[in-house]
C-alpha positions as CSV (number, residue, x, y, z in Angstrom):
1,M,39.0,45.8,34.3
2,D,36.4,44.1,32.0
3,M,37.1,46.9,29.6
4,E,40.8,46.0,29.6
5,M,40.2,42.3,29.0
6,E,37.9,43.1,26.1
7,L,40.5,45.3,24.6
8,T,43.4,43.0,25.1
9,S,41.5,39.9,23.9
10,G,40.5,41.6,20.7
11,G,36.9,42.3,21.8
12,A,36.0,38.7,21.6
13,A,33.5,37.5,24.1
14,P,34.6,34.7,26.5
15,A,33.8,31.2,25.3
16,V,30.6,29.7,26.5
17,E,30.1,26.0,27.0
18,H,27.0,24.7,25.4
19,A,25.1,21.6,26.5
20,A,25.5,18.5,24.4
21,P,22.8,18.3,21.6
22,A,20.0,15.9,22.4
23,K,20.2,12.5,20.6
24,T,17.7,12.2,17.9
25,P,15.9,8.9,17.5
26,A,17.1,6.6,14.6
27,P,14.8,6.7,11.6
28,A,12.1,3.9,11.6
29,P,12.7,1.0,9.2
30,A,10.9,1.1,5.9
31,A,8.4,-1.5,7.0
32,A,7.2,0.7,9.9
33,H,6.8,3.7,7.5
34,G,4.3,2.3,5.1
35,Q,2.8,-0.9,3.7
36,Q,5.2,-3.2,2.0
37,H,3.7,-5.8,-0.3
38,P,5.4,-8.8,-1.6
39,I,6.9,-8.6,-5.2
40,W,5.1,-11.8,-6.2
41,L,1.7,-10.0,-5.7
42,Y,2.7,-7.4,-8.3
43,L,4.1,-10.0,-10.7
44,V,0.8,-12.0,-10.5
45,V,-1.2,-8.8,-11.2
46,W,1.1,-7.8,-14.1
47,T,0.7,-11.3,-15.6
48,A,-3.1,-11.1,-15.2
49,L,-3.2,-7.7,-16.9
50,F,-1.1,-9.1,-19.8
51,I,-3.4,-12.1,-20.1
52,L,-6.6,-9.8,-20.1
53,S,-5.0,-7.5,-22.6
54,A,-4.3,-10.6,-24.8
55,C,-7.9,-11.7,-24.4
56,S,-9.1,-8.2,-25.5
57,Y,-6.9,-8.5,-28.6
58,L,-8.2,-11.9,-29.4
59,V,-11.8,-10.6,-29.4
60,D,-10.8,-8.6,-32.5
61,Y,-8.6,-11.3,-33.9
62,F,-11.4,-13.9,-33.9
63,D,-13.7,-11.2,-35.4
64,F,-16.5,-11.2,-32.9
65,H,-19.4,-8.9,-33.9
66,G,-22.3,-7.1,-32.3
67,Y,-23.2,-7.1,-28.6
68,L,-20.9,-10.1,-27.9
69,R,-17.9,-8.2,-29.1
70,W,-18.7,-5.1,-26.9
71,F,-19.7,-7.2,-23.9
72,L,-16.3,-9.0,-24.0
73,I,-14.3,-5.9,-24.6
74,V,-16.0,-4.0,-21.6
75,L,-15.8,-7.1,-19.5
76,F,-12.0,-7.4,-20.0
77,M,-11.6,-3.6,-19.5
78,M,-13.5,-3.7,-16.2
79,M,-11.5,-6.6,-14.9
80,K,-8.3,-4.9,-15.8
81,A,-9.5,-1.6,-14.2
82,S,-10.5,-3.5,-11.0
83,L,-7.1,-5.1,-10.7
84,I,-5.4,-1.8,-11.2
85,V,-7.6,0.0,-8.6
86,A,-7.4,-2.8,-6.1
87,I,-3.7,-3.5,-6.2
88,F,-1.8,-0.5,-7.6
89,M,-4.0,2.1,-6.0
90,H,-4.1,0.0,-2.7
91,M,-7.9,0.0,-2.4
92,A,-7.8,-3.6,-1.4
93,W,-6.2,-2.6,2.0
94,E,-8.2,0.6,2.7
95,R,-11.2,0.9,5.0
96,L,-14.6,0.2,3.4
97,A,-15.8,3.8,4.1
98,L,-12.9,5.2,2.2
99,V,-13.3,2.9,-0.7
100,I,-17.0,3.8,-1.0
101,A,-16.2,7.5,-0.7
102,I,-13.7,7.2,-3.6
103,L,-15.6,4.7,-5.9
104,L,-19.2,5.9,-5.4
105,P,-19.0,9.3,-7.1
106,P,-18.0,7.9,-10.5
107,W,-20.8,5.4,-10.4
108,R,-23.2,8.2,-9.3
109,C,-22.3,10.3,-12.4
110,W,-23.3,7.4,-14.7
111,S,-26.7,7.1,-13.4
């Protein structure tokens, strides 16, 4: 009899009811996924970088010479690099151990 049913129904298997798929949780909001920093912080840092770059330019414009020139250029360069590492690379919000592990090797190479 099963054989007859298979032949008459075109060989298709009888329909099987499946359980309803499990509901997946809604995606978490963006704030829960990662750190969200206010836009004003980035605007302040961009302004500070612009001012420090202008100061670097003014060192050459006012024609400083010798060690004072190099001291000022390196000082402004280190201040800009510190802002970039702290804010844009998010080192200001990392654990101290991670900051030391990342920043110590470059200092070790210089000594």
